PQR file of N, CA, C, O and H, with PARSE charges and radii, in Angstrom:
ATOM      1  N   MET A   1      33.095   0.360 -24.485 -0.4000 1.5000
ATOM      2  CA  MET A   1      31.687   0.180 -24.760 -0.0000 2.0000
ATOM      3  C   MET A   1      30.925   0.115 -23.444  0.5500 1.7000
ATOM      4  O   MET A   1      31.363  -0.541 -22.500 -0.5500 1.4000
ATOM      5  N   LEU A   2      29.805   0.785 -23.384 -0.4000 1.5000
ATOM      6  CA  LEU A   2      28.988   0.797 -22.165 -0.0000 2.0000
ATOM      7  C   LEU A   2      28.189  -0.480 -22.028  0.5500 1.7000
ATOM      8  O   LEU A   2      27.684  -1.012 -23.017 -0.5500 1.4000
ATOM      9  H   LEU A   2      29.450   1.319 -24.151  0.4000 1.0000
ATOM     10  N   ALA A   3      28.077  -0.961 -20.840 -0.4000 1.5000
ATOM     11  CA  ALA A   3      27.276  -2.162 -20.585 -0.0000 2.0000
ATOM     12  C   ALA A   3      25.805  -1.731 -20.499  0.5500 1.7000
ATOM     13  O   ALA A   3      25.479  -0.675 -19.958 -0.5500 1.4000
ATOM     14  H   ALA A   3      28.488  -0.528 -20.037  0.4000 1.0000
ATOM     15  N   SER A   4      24.947  -2.565 -21.038 -0.4000 1.5000
ATOM     16  CA  SER A   4      23.522  -2.243 -20.987 -0.0000 2.0000
ATOM     17  C   SER A   4      22.974  -2.620 -19.618  0.5500 1.7000
ATOM     18  O   SER A   4      23.571  -3.417 -18.895 -0.5500 1.4000
ATOM     19  H   SER A   4      25.212  -3.424 -21.477  0.4000 1.0000
ATOM     20  N   VAL A   5      21.832  -2.039 -19.273 -0.4000 1.5000
ATOM     21  CA  VAL A   5      21.203  -2.300 -18.009 -0.0000 2.0000
ATOM     22  C   VAL A   5      20.669  -3.736 -17.959  0.5500 1.7000
ATOM     23  O   VAL A   5      20.760  -4.419 -16.939 -0.5500 1.4000
ATOM     24  H   VAL A   5      21.346  -1.392 -19.860  0.4000 1.0000
ATOM     25  N   CYS A   6      20.133  -4.151 -19.048 -0.4000 1.5000
ATOM     26  CA  CYS A   6      19.548  -5.494 -19.117 -0.0000 2.0000
ATOM     27  C   CYS A   6      20.243  -6.280 -20.241  0.5500 1.7000
ATOM     28  O   CYS A   6      20.330  -5.805 -21.373 -0.5500 1.4000
ATOM     29  H   CYS A   6      20.059  -3.596 -19.876  0.4000 1.0000
ATOM     30  N   GLU A   7      20.718  -7.445 -19.929 -0.4000 1.5000
ATOM     31  CA  GLU A   7      21.438  -8.258 -20.880 -0.0000 2.0000
ATOM     32  C   GLU A   7      20.503  -9.129 -21.725  0.5500 1.7000
ATOM     33  O   GLU A   7      20.957  -9.787 -22.661 -0.5500 1.4000
ATOM     34  H   GLU A   7      20.648  -7.831 -19.010  0.4000 1.0000
ATOM     35  N   HIS A   8      19.224  -9.142 -21.412 -0.4000 1.5000
ATOM     36  CA  HIS A   8      18.294  -9.942 -22.174 -0.0000 2.0000
ATOM     37  C   HIS A   8      17.910  -9.258 -23.460  0.5500 1.7000
ATOM     38  O   HIS A   8      17.522  -8.090 -23.464 -0.5500 1.4000
ATOM     39  H   HIS A   8      18.855  -8.607 -20.651  0.4000 1.0000
ATOM     40  N   ARG A   9      18.019  -9.990 -24.552 -0.4000 1.5000
ATOM     41  CA  ARG A   9      17.707  -9.440 -25.860 -0.0000 2.0000
ATOM     42  C   ARG A   9      16.191  -9.169 -26.038  0.5500 1.7000
ATOM     43  O   ARG A   9      15.784  -8.336 -26.848 -0.5500 1.4000
ATOM     44  H   ARG A   9      18.334 -10.939 -24.548  0.4000 1.0000
ATOM     45  N   SER A  10      15.396  -9.885 -25.270 -0.4000 1.5000
ATOM     46  CA  SER A  10      13.944  -9.731 -25.409 -0.0000 2.0000
ATOM     47  C   SER A  10      13.447  -8.404 -24.813  0.5500 1.7000
ATOM     48  O   SER A  10      12.333  -7.975 -25.112 -0.5500 1.4000
ATOM     49  H   SER A  10      15.727 -10.562 -24.612  0.4000 1.0000
ATOM     50  N   MET A  11      14.266  -7.753 -23.970 -0.4000 1.5000
ATOM     51  CA  MET A  11      13.889  -6.479 -23.394 -0.0000 2.0000
ATOM     52  C   MET A  11      14.238  -5.346 -24.359  0.5500 1.7000
ATOM     53  O   MET A  11      15.411  -5.135 -24.668 -0.5500 1.4000
ATOM     54  H   MET A  11      15.171  -8.102 -23.727  0.4000 1.0000
ATOM     55  N   SER A  12      13.256  -4.638 -24.822 -0.4000 1.5000
ATOM     56  CA  SER A  12      13.511  -3.528 -25.720 -0.0000 2.0000
ATOM     57  C   SER A  12      13.675  -2.241 -24.930  0.5500 1.7000
ATOM     58  O   SER A  12      13.207  -2.133 -23.797 -0.5500 1.4000
ATOM     59  H   SER A  12      12.303  -4.810 -24.571  0.4000 1.0000
ATOM     60  N   ARG A  13      14.319  -1.301 -25.515 -0.4000 1.5000
ATOM     61  CA  ARG A  13      14.498   0.012 -24.882 -0.0000 2.0000
ATOM     62  C   ARG A  13      13.199   0.795 -24.998  0.5500 1.7000
ATOM     63  O   ARG A  13      12.454   0.646 -25.966 -0.5500 1.4000
ATOM     64  H   ARG A  13      14.699  -1.389 -26.436  0.4000 1.0000
ATOM     65  N   PHE A  14      12.938   1.634 -23.994 -0.4000 1.5000
ATOM     66  CA  PHE A  14      11.750   2.459 -23.976 -0.0000 2.0000
ATOM     67  C   PHE A  14      12.149   3.844 -24.485  0.5500 1.7000
ATOM     68  O   PHE A  14      12.641   4.674 -23.720 -0.5500 1.4000
ATOM     69  H   PHE A  14      13.544   1.755 -23.208  0.4000 1.0000
ATOM     70  N   ARG A  15      11.936   4.086 -25.775 -0.4000 1.5000
ATOM     71  CA  ARG A  15      12.272   5.375 -26.350 -0.0000 2.0000
ATOM     72  C   ARG A  15      11.089   5.865 -27.164  0.5500 1.7000
ATOM     73  O   ARG A  15      11.034   5.600 -28.365 -0.5500 1.4000
ATOM     74  H   ARG A  15      11.537   3.411 -26.396  0.4000 1.0000
ATOM     75  N   PRO A  16      10.157   6.553 -26.573 -0.5600 1.5000
ATOM     76  CA  PRO A  16       9.055   7.087 -27.374  0.2800 2.0000
ATOM     77  C   PRO A  16       9.522   8.207 -28.273  0.5500 1.7000
ATOM     78  O   PRO A  16      10.292   9.069 -27.849 -0.5500 1.4000
ATOM     79  N   THR A  17       9.076   8.202 -29.480 -0.4000 1.5000
ATOM     80  CA  THR A  17       9.494   9.236 -30.421 -0.0000 2.0000
ATOM     81  C   THR A  17       8.441  10.303 -30.618  0.5500 1.7000
ATOM     82  O   THR A  17       8.679  11.291 -31.314 -0.5500 1.4000
ATOM     83  H   THR A  17       8.451   7.501 -29.824  0.4000 1.0000
ATOM     84  N   SER A  18       7.300  10.121 -30.024 -0.4000 1.5000
ATOM     85  CA  SER A  18       6.232  11.095 -30.164 -0.0000 2.0000
ATOM     86  C   SER A  18       5.320  11.004 -28.924  0.5500 1.7000
ATOM     87  O   SER A  18       5.416  10.047 -28.156 -0.5500 1.4000
ATOM     88  H   SER A  18       7.107   9.319 -29.459  0.4000 1.0000
ATOM     89  N   PRO A  19       4.453  11.981 -28.734 -0.5600 1.5000
ATOM     90  CA  PRO A  19       3.495  11.874 -27.630  0.2800 2.0000
ATOM     91  C   PRO A  19       2.630  10.618 -27.728  0.5500 1.7000
ATOM     92  O   PRO A  19       2.260  10.045 -26.703 -0.5500 1.4000
ATOM     93  N   LEU A  20       2.308  10.190 -28.925 -0.4000 1.5000
ATOM     94  CA  LEU A  20       1.522   8.977 -29.099 -0.0000 2.0000
ATOM     95  C   LEU A  20       2.332   7.745 -28.670  0.5500 1.7000
ATOM     96  O   LEU A  20       1.794   6.827 -28.051 -0.5500 1.4000
ATOM     97  H   LEU A  20       2.609  10.655 -29.758  0.4000 1.0000
ATOM     98  N   GLY A  21       3.609   7.735 -29.000 -0.4000 1.5000
ATOM     99  CA  GLY A  21       4.473   6.650 -28.556 -0.0000 2.0000
ATOM    100  C   GLY A  21       4.619   6.595 -27.057  0.5500 1.7000
ATOM    101  O   GLY A  21       4.665   5.512 -26.474 -0.5500 1.4000
ATOM    102  H   GLY A  21       4.046   8.481 -29.503  0.4000 1.0000
ATOM    103  N   LEU A  22       4.693   7.758 -26.421 -0.4000 1.5000
ATOM    104  CA  LEU A  22       4.748   7.830 -24.976 -0.0000 2.0000
ATOM    105  C   LEU A  22       3.464   7.306 -24.365  0.5500 1.7000
ATOM    106  O   LEU A  22       3.495   6.570 -23.379 -0.5500 1.4000
ATOM    107  H   LEU A  22       4.655   8.638 -26.895  0.4000 1.0000
ATOM    108  N   ALA A  23       2.330   7.681 -24.949 -0.4000 1.5000
ATOM    109  CA  ALA A  23       1.041   7.198 -24.429 -0.0000 2.0000
ATOM    110  C   ALA A  23       0.916   5.673 -24.556  0.5500 1.7000
ATOM    111  O   ALA A  23       0.451   5.012 -23.628 -0.5500 1.4000
ATOM    112  H   ALA A  23       2.304   8.279 -25.751  0.4000 1.0000
ATOM    113  N   PHE A  24       1.324   5.120 -25.684 -0.4000 1.5000
ATOM    114  CA  PHE A  24       1.264   3.661 -25.841 -0.0000 2.0000
ATOM    115  C   PHE A  24       2.199   2.974 -24.863  0.5500 1.7000
ATOM    116  O   PHE A  24       1.847   1.944 -24.288 -0.5500 1.4000
ATOM    117  H   PHE A  24       1.702   5.657 -26.438  0.4000 1.0000
ATOM    118  N   GLY A  25       3.395   3.537 -24.666 -0.4000 1.5000
ATOM    119  CA  GLY A  25       4.335   2.958 -23.710 -0.0000 2.0000
ATOM    120  C   GLY A  25       3.808   2.985 -22.297  0.5500 1.7000
ATOM    121  O   GLY A  25       3.939   2.008 -21.559 -0.5500 1.4000
ATOM    122  H   GLY A  25       3.680   4.374 -25.132  0.4000 1.0000
ATOM    123  N   ALA A  26       3.209   4.107 -21.914 -0.4000 1.5000
ATOM    124  CA  ALA A  26       2.646   4.229 -20.564 -0.0000 2.0000
ATOM    125  C   ALA A  26       1.510   3.248 -20.377  0.5500 1.7000
ATOM    126  O   ALA A  26       1.393   2.645 -19.310 -0.5500 1.4000
ATOM    127  H   ALA A  26       3.103   4.900 -22.513  0.4000 1.0000
ATOM    128  N   TYR A  27       0.665   3.067 -21.388 -0.4000 1.5000
ATOM    129  CA  TYR A  27      -0.435   2.128 -21.302 -0.0000 2.0000
ATOM    130  C   TYR A  27       0.089   0.684 -21.184  0.5500 1.7000
ATOM    131  O   TYR A  27      -0.461  -0.127 -20.440 -0.5500 1.4000
ATOM    132  H   TYR A  27       0.759   3.556 -22.254  0.4000 1.0000
ATOM    133  N   HIS A  28       1.145   0.388 -21.922 -0.4000 1.5000
ATOM    134  CA  HIS A  28       1.738  -0.964 -21.863 -0.0000 2.0000
ATOM    135  C   HIS A  28       2.263  -1.243 -20.455  0.5500 1.7000
ATOM    136  O   HIS A  28       2.069  -2.337 -19.926 -0.5500 1.4000
ATOM    137  H   HIS A  28       1.592   1.047 -22.526  0.4000 1.0000
ATOM    138  N   ILE A  29       2.912  -0.281 -19.863 -0.4000 1.5000
ATOM    139  CA  ILE A  29       3.438  -0.459 -18.481 -0.0000 2.0000
ATOM    140  C   ILE A  29       2.266  -0.522 -17.505  0.5500 1.7000
ATOM    141  O   ILE A  29       2.289  -1.336 -16.583 -0.5500 1.4000
ATOM    142  H   ILE A  29       3.070   0.608 -20.293  0.4000 1.0000
ATOM    143  N   TRP A  30       1.261   0.300 -17.679 -0.4000 1.5000
ATOM    144  CA  TRP A  30       0.101   0.339 -16.772 -0.0000 2.0000
ATOM    145  C   TRP A  30      -0.598  -0.994 -16.709  0.5500 1.7000
ATOM    146  O   TRP A  30      -1.009  -1.433 -15.634 -0.5500 1.4000
ATOM    147  H   TRP A  30       1.243   0.962 -18.428  0.4000 1.0000
ATOM    148  N   ARG A  31      -0.744  -1.667 -17.884 -0.4000 1.5000
ATOM    149  CA  ARG A  31      -1.431  -2.970 -17.937 -0.0000 2.0000
ATOM    150  C   ARG A  31      -0.729  -4.018 -17.099  0.5500 1.7000
ATOM    151  O   ARG A  31      -1.374  -4.918 -16.561 -0.5500 1.4000
ATOM    152  H   ARG A  31      -0.410  -1.311 -18.757  0.4000 1.0000
ATOM    153  N   ARG A  32       0.582  -3.914 -16.981 -0.4000 1.5000
ATOM    154  CA  ARG A  32       1.350  -4.937 -16.261 -0.0000 2.0000
ATOM    155  C   ARG A  32       1.405  -4.693 -14.749  0.5500 1.7000
ATOM    156  O   ARG A  32       1.862  -5.560 -14.005 -0.5500 1.4000
ATOM    157  H   ARG A  32       1.107  -3.183 -17.418  0.4000 1.0000
ATOM    158  N   LEU A  33       0.953  -3.540 -14.293 -0.4000 1.5000
ATOM    159  CA  LEU A  33       1.030  -3.240 -12.856 -0.0000 2.0000
ATOM    160  C   LEU A  33      -0.123  -3.933 -12.101  0.5500 1.7000
ATOM    161  O   LEU A  33      -1.252  -3.983 -12.589 -0.5500 1.4000
ATOM    162  H   LEU A  33       0.582  -2.835 -14.897  0.4000 1.0000
ATOM    163  N   PRO A  34       0.180  -4.461 -10.915 -0.5600 1.5000
ATOM    164  CA  PRO A  34      -0.885  -4.975 -10.073  0.2800 2.0000
ATOM    165  C   PRO A  34      -1.757  -3.811  -9.546  0.5500 1.7000
ATOM    166  O   PRO A  34      -1.305  -2.666  -9.527 -0.5500 1.4000
ATOM    167  N   PRO A  35      -2.992  -4.096  -9.122 -0.5600 1.5000
ATOM    168  CA  PRO A  35      -3.881  -3.012  -8.680  0.2800 2.0000
ATOM    169  C   PRO A  35      -3.295  -2.151  -7.543  0.5500 1.7000
ATOM    170  O   PRO A  35      -3.520  -0.940  -7.526 -0.5500 1.4000
ATOM    171  N   ALA A  36      -2.571  -2.729  -6.621 -0.4000 1.5000
ATOM    172  CA  ALA A  36      -2.014  -1.947  -5.522 -0.0000 2.0000
ATOM    173  C   ALA A  36      -0.997  -0.949  -6.034  0.5500 1.7000
ATOM    174  O   ALA A  36      -0.946   0.184  -5.557 -0.5500 1.4000
ATOM    175  H   ALA A  36      -2.388  -3.712  -6.634  0.4000 1.0000
ATOM    176  N   GLN A  37      -0.188  -1.354  -6.997 -0.4000 1.5000
ATOM    177  CA  GLN A  37       0.799  -0.426  -7.534 -0.0000 2.0000
ATOM    178  C   GLN A  37       0.139   0.614  -8.443  0.5500 1.7000
ATOM    179  O   GLN A  37       0.634   1.735  -8.560 -0.5500 1.4000
ATOM    180  H   GLN A  37      -0.229  -2.275  -7.385  0.4000 1.0000
ATOM    181  N   ARG A  38      -0.956   0.255  -9.077 -0.4000 1.5000
ATOM    182  CA  ARG A  38      -1.691   1.236  -9.862 -0.0000 2.0000
ATOM    183  C   ARG A  38      -2.231   2.379  -8.974  0.5500 1.7000
ATOM    184  O   ARG A  38      -2.188   3.552  -9.345 -0.5500 1.4000
ATOM    185  H   ARG A  38      -1.358  -0.656  -8.982  0.4000 1.0000
ATOM    186  N   ARG A  39      -2.735   1.994  -7.799 -0.4000 1.5000
ATOM    187  CA  ARG A  39      -3.199   2.993  -6.843 -0.0000 2.0000
ATOM    188  C   ARG A  39      -2.049   3.894  -6.379  0.5500 1.7000
ATOM    189  O   ARG A  39      -2.217   5.105  -6.238 -0.5500 1.4000
ATOM    190  H   ARG A  39      -2.769   1.041  -7.497  0.4000 1.0000
ATOM    191  N   MET A  40      -0.889   3.290  -6.146 -0.4000 1.5000
ATOM    192  CA  MET A  40       0.265   4.079  -5.714 -0.0000 2.0000
ATOM    193  C   MET A  40       0.679   5.054  -6.810  0.5500 1.7000
ATOM    194  O   MET A  40       1.032   6.194  -6.507 -0.5500 1.4000
ATOM    195  H   MET A  40      -0.753   2.306  -6.261  0.4000 1.0000
ATOM    196  N   VAL A  41       0.647   4.641  -8.065 -0.4000 1.5000
ATOM    197  CA  VAL A  41       1.015   5.529  -9.189 -0.0000 2.0000
ATOM    198  C   VAL A  41       0.006   6.678  -9.272  0.5500 1.7000
ATOM    199  O   VAL A  41       0.388   7.834  -9.457 -0.5500 1.4000
ATOM    200  H   VAL A  41       0.361   3.715  -8.310  0.4000 1.0000
ATOM    201  N   LEU A  42      -1.267   6.358  -9.135 -0.4000 1.5000
ATOM    202  CA  LEU A  42      -2.281   7.434  -9.193 -0.0000 2.0000
ATOM    203  C   LEU A  42      -2.122   8.422  -8.065  0.5500 1.7000
ATOM    204  O   LEU A  42      -2.268   9.624  -8.286 -0.5500 1.4000
ATOM    205  H   LEU A  42      -1.577   5.420  -8.985  0.4000 1.0000
ATOM    206  N   GLN A  43      -1.826   7.960  -6.853 -0.4000 1.5000
ATOM    207  CA  GLN A  43      -1.656   8.867  -5.717 -0.0000 2.0000
ATOM    208  C   GLN A  43      -0.431   9.749  -5.913  0.5500 1.7000
ATOM    209  O   GLN A  43      -0.453  10.942  -5.609 -0.5500 1.4000
ATOM    210  H   GLN A  43      -1.708   6.983  -6.673  0.4000 1.0000
ATOM    211  N   THR A  44       0.636   9.149  -6.424 -0.4000 1.5000
ATOM    212  CA  THR A  44       1.860   9.925  -6.684 -0.0000 2.0000
ATOM    213  C   THR A  44       1.615  10.947  -7.792  0.5500 1.7000
ATOM    214  O   THR A  44       2.102  12.075  -7.711 -0.5500 1.4000
ATOM    215  H   THR A  44       0.655   8.180  -6.671  0.4000 1.0000
ATOM    216  N   ALA A  45       0.877  10.570  -8.806 -0.4000 1.5000
ATOM    217  CA  ALA A  45       0.574  11.524  -9.900 -0.0000 2.0000
ATOM    218  C   ALA A  45      -0.290  12.663  -9.384  0.5500 1.7000
ATOM    219  O   ALA A  45      -0.098  13.809  -9.791 -0.5500 1.4000
ATOM    220  H   ALA A  45       0.481   9.654  -8.872  0.4000 1.0000
ATOM    221  N   ARG A  46      -1.234  12.377  -8.501 -0.4000 1.5000
ATOM    222  CA  ARG A  46      -2.061  13.467  -7.935 -0.0000 2.0000
ATOM    223  C   ARG A  46      -1.243  14.419  -7.092  0.5500 1.7000
ATOM    224  O   ARG A  46      -1.489  15.625  -7.062 -0.5500 1.4000
ATOM    225  H   ARG A  46      -1.390  11.446  -8.170  0.4000 1.0000
ATOM    226  N   THR A  47      -0.246  13.842  -6.394 -0.4000 1.5000
ATOM    227  CA  THR A  47       0.592  14.698  -5.540 -0.0000 2.0000
ATOM    228  C   THR A  47       1.591  15.540  -6.346  0.5500 1.7000
ATOM    229  O   THR A  47       1.700  16.750  -6.149 -0.5500 1.4000
ATOM    230  H   THR A  47      -0.046  12.863  -6.418  0.4000 1.0000
ATOM    231  N   HIS A  48       2.317  14.878  -7.254 -0.4000 1.5000
ATOM    232  CA  HIS A  48       3.424  15.537  -7.926 -0.0000 2.0000
ATOM    233  C   HIS A  48       3.116  16.017  -9.329  0.5500 1.7000
ATOM    234  O   HIS A  48       3.890  16.789  -9.896 -0.5500 1.4000
ATOM    235  H   HIS A  48       2.229  13.894  -7.414  0.4000 1.0000
ATOM    236  N   GLY A  49       2.003  15.580  -9.905 -0.4000 1.5000
ATOM    237  CA  GLY A  49       1.657  15.942 -11.291 -0.0000 2.0000
ATOM    238  C   GLY A  49       1.538  17.453 -11.510  0.5500 1.7000
ATOM    239  O   GLY A  49       2.095  17.965 -12.481 -0.5500 1.4000
ATOM    240  H   GLY A  49       1.375  14.953  -9.444  0.4000 1.0000
ATOM    241  N   PRO A  50       0.826  18.188 -10.635 -0.5600 1.5000
ATOM    242  CA  PRO A  50       0.718  19.627 -10.837  0.2800 2.0000
ATOM    243  C   PRO A  50       2.082  20.341 -10.758  0.5500 1.7000
ATOM    244  O   PRO A  50       2.308  21.316 -11.476 -0.5500 1.4000
ATOM    245  N   LYS A  51       2.972  19.871  -9.907 -0.4000 1.5000
ATOM    246  CA  LYS A  51       4.301  20.470  -9.792 -0.0000 2.0000
ATOM    247  C   LYS A  51       5.103  20.258 -11.079  0.5500 1.7000
ATOM    248  O   LYS A  51       5.760  21.169 -11.582 -0.5500 1.4000
ATOM    249  H   LYS A  51       2.788  19.080  -9.324  0.4000 1.0000
ATOM    250  N   VAL A  52       5.028  19.021 -11.597 -0.4000 1.5000
ATOM    251  CA  VAL A  52       5.766  18.700 -12.816 -0.0000 2.0000
ATOM    252  C   VAL A  52       5.211  19.498 -13.963  0.5500 1.7000
ATOM    253  O   VAL A  52       5.978  20.056 -14.747 -0.5500 1.4000
ATOM    254  H   VAL A  52       4.495  18.280 -11.188  0.4000 1.0000
ATOM    255  N   ALA A  53       3.898  19.573 -14.090 -0.4000 1.5000
ATOM    256  CA  ALA A  53       3.283  20.313 -15.187 -0.0000 2.0000
ATOM    257  C   ALA A  53       3.646  21.791 -15.151  0.5500 1.7000
ATOM    258  O   ALA A  53       3.930  22.395 -16.186 -0.5500 1.4000
ATOM    259  H   ALA A  53       3.274  19.120 -13.453  0.4000 1.0000
ATOM    260  N   ALA A  54       3.635  22.366 -13.955 -0.4000 1.5000
ATOM    261  CA  ALA A  54       3.977  23.783 -13.820 -0.0000 2.0000
ATOM    262  C   ALA A  54       5.424  24.017 -14.192  0.5500 1.7000
ATOM    263  O   ALA A  54       5.730  25.017 -14.841 -0.5500 1.4000
ATOM    264  H   ALA A  54       3.405  21.874 -13.115  0.4000 1.0000
ATOM    265  N   ALA A  55       6.327  23.131 -13.805 -0.4000 1.5000
ATOM    266  CA  ALA A  55       7.718  23.271 -14.145 -0.0000 2.0000
ATOM    267  C   ALA A  55       7.943  23.154 -15.652  0.5500 1.7000
ATOM    268  O   ALA A  55       8.745  23.895 -16.221 -0.5500 1.4000
ATOM    269  H   ALA A  55       6.079  22.318 -13.277  0.4000 1.0000
ATOM    270  N   LEU A  56       7.231  22.220 -16.299 -0.4000 1.5000
ATOM    271  CA  LEU A  56       7.367  22.079 -17.747 -0.0000 2.0000
ATOM    272  C   LEU A  56       6.839  23.310 -18.467  0.5500 1.7000
ATOM    273  O   LEU A  56       7.446  23.771 -19.434 -0.5500 1.4000
ATOM    274  H   LEU A  56       6.579  21.619 -15.837  0.4000 1.0000
ATOM    275  N   LEU A  57       5.732  23.838 -18.014 -0.4000 1.5000
ATOM    276  CA  LEU A  57       5.185  25.031 -18.653 -0.0000 2.0000
ATOM    277  C   LEU A  57       6.130  26.235 -18.469  0.5500 1.7000
ATOM    278  O   LEU A  57       6.325  27.017 -19.399 -0.5500 1.4000
ATOM    279  H   LEU A  57       5.239  23.464 -17.229  0.4000 1.0000
ATOM    280  N   ALA A  58       6.700  26.374 -17.298 -0.4000 1.5000
ATOM    281  CA  ALA A  58       7.643  27.464 -17.066 -0.0000 2.0000
ATOM    282  C   ALA A  58       8.876  27.337 -17.932  0.5500 1.7000
ATOM    283  O   ALA A  58       9.369  28.327 -18.472 -0.5500 1.4000
ATOM    284  H   ALA A  58       6.542  25.738 -16.542  0.4000 1.0000
ATOM    285  N   LYS A  59       9.378  26.116 -18.066 -0.4000 1.5000
ATOM    286  CA  LYS A  59      10.547  25.879 -18.908 -0.0000 2.0000
ATOM    287  C   LYS A  59      10.228  26.145 -20.365  0.5500 1.7000
ATOM    288  O   LYS A  59      11.039  26.724 -21.087 -0.5500 1.4000
ATOM    289  H   LYS A  59       8.978  25.311 -17.628  0.4000 1.0000
ATOM    290  N   ARG A  60       9.052  25.727 -20.797 -0.4000 1.5000
ATOM    291  CA  ARG A  60       8.654  25.963 -22.165 -0.0000 2.0000
ATOM    292  C   ARG A  60       8.485  27.450 -22.464  0.5500 1.7000
ATOM    293  O   ARG A  60       8.890  27.936 -23.520 -0.5500 1.4000
ATOM    294  H   ARG A  60       8.393  25.257 -20.210  0.4000 1.0000
ATOM    295  N   LYS A  61       7.888  28.154 -21.526 -0.4000 1.5000
ATOM    296  CA  LYS A  61       7.665  29.599 -21.700 -0.0000 2.0000
ATOM    297  C   LYS A  61       9.027  30.338 -21.753  0.5500 1.7000
ATOM    298  O   LYS A  61       9.208  31.247 -22.563 -0.5500 1.4000
ATOM    299  H   LYS A  61       7.559  27.760 -20.668  0.4000 1.0000
ATOM    300  N   ALA A  62       9.957  29.950 -20.903 -0.4000 1.5000
ATOM    301  CA  ALA A  62      11.279  30.577 -20.864 -0.0000 2.0000
ATOM    302  C   ALA A  62      12.043  30.299 -22.169  0.5500 1.7000
ATOM    303  O   ALA A  62      12.758  31.170 -22.663 -0.5500 1.4000
ATOM    304  H   ALA A  62       9.810  29.212 -20.244  0.4000 1.0000
ATOM    305  N   ARG A  63      11.900  29.148 -22.698 -0.4000 1.5000
ATOM    306  CA  ARG A  63      12.603  28.783 -23.931 -0.0000 2.0000
ATOM    307  C   ARG A  63      12.001  29.460 -25.144  0.5500 1.7000
ATOM    308  O   ARG A  63      12.724  29.840 -26.065 -0.5500 1.4000
ATOM    309  H   ARG A  63      11.319  28.440 -22.296  0.4000 1.0000
ATOM    310  N   ARG A  64      10.677  29.616 -25.158 -0.4000 1.5000
ATOM    311  CA  ARG A  64      10.000  30.184 -26.303 -0.0000 2.0000
ATOM    312  C   ARG A  64      10.293  31.660 -26.457  0.5500 1.7000
ATOM    313  O   ARG A  64      10.452  32.135 -27.582 -0.5500 1.4000
ATOM    314  H   ARG A  64      10.089  29.307 -24.410  0.4000 1.0000
ATOM    315  N   TYR A  65      10.371  32.401 -25.365 -0.4000 1.5000
ATOM    316  CA  TYR A  65      10.603  33.845 -25.403 -0.0000 2.0000
ATOM    317  C   TYR A  65      11.861  34.180 -24.585  0.5500 1.7000
ATOM    318  O   TYR A  65      11.768  34.540 -23.411 -0.5500 1.4000
ATOM    319  H   TYR A  65      10.242  32.015 -24.451  0.4000 1.0000
ATOM    320  N   PRO A  66      13.020  34.059 -25.211 -0.5600 1.5000
ATOM    321  CA  PRO A  66      14.260  34.317 -24.445  0.2800 2.0000
ATOM    322  C   PRO A  66      14.455  35.758 -24.049  0.5500 1.7000
ATOM    323  O   PRO A  66      15.452  36.092 -23.408 -0.5500 1.4000
TER
END
């Protein structure tokens, strides 16, 4: 049996089942971040977001039309 990352029962797993679930999960995490870390997340998203989006679109396009 695999050991879990967190042994605390109060910690739930983060498994969004839909885009709405992902959005709620991201908002929940965002609320808990201090302002300095929020700025770091925004800067990282500005830097790497377009690369990630382009890669996802390319992967989706390749999968849709084999």
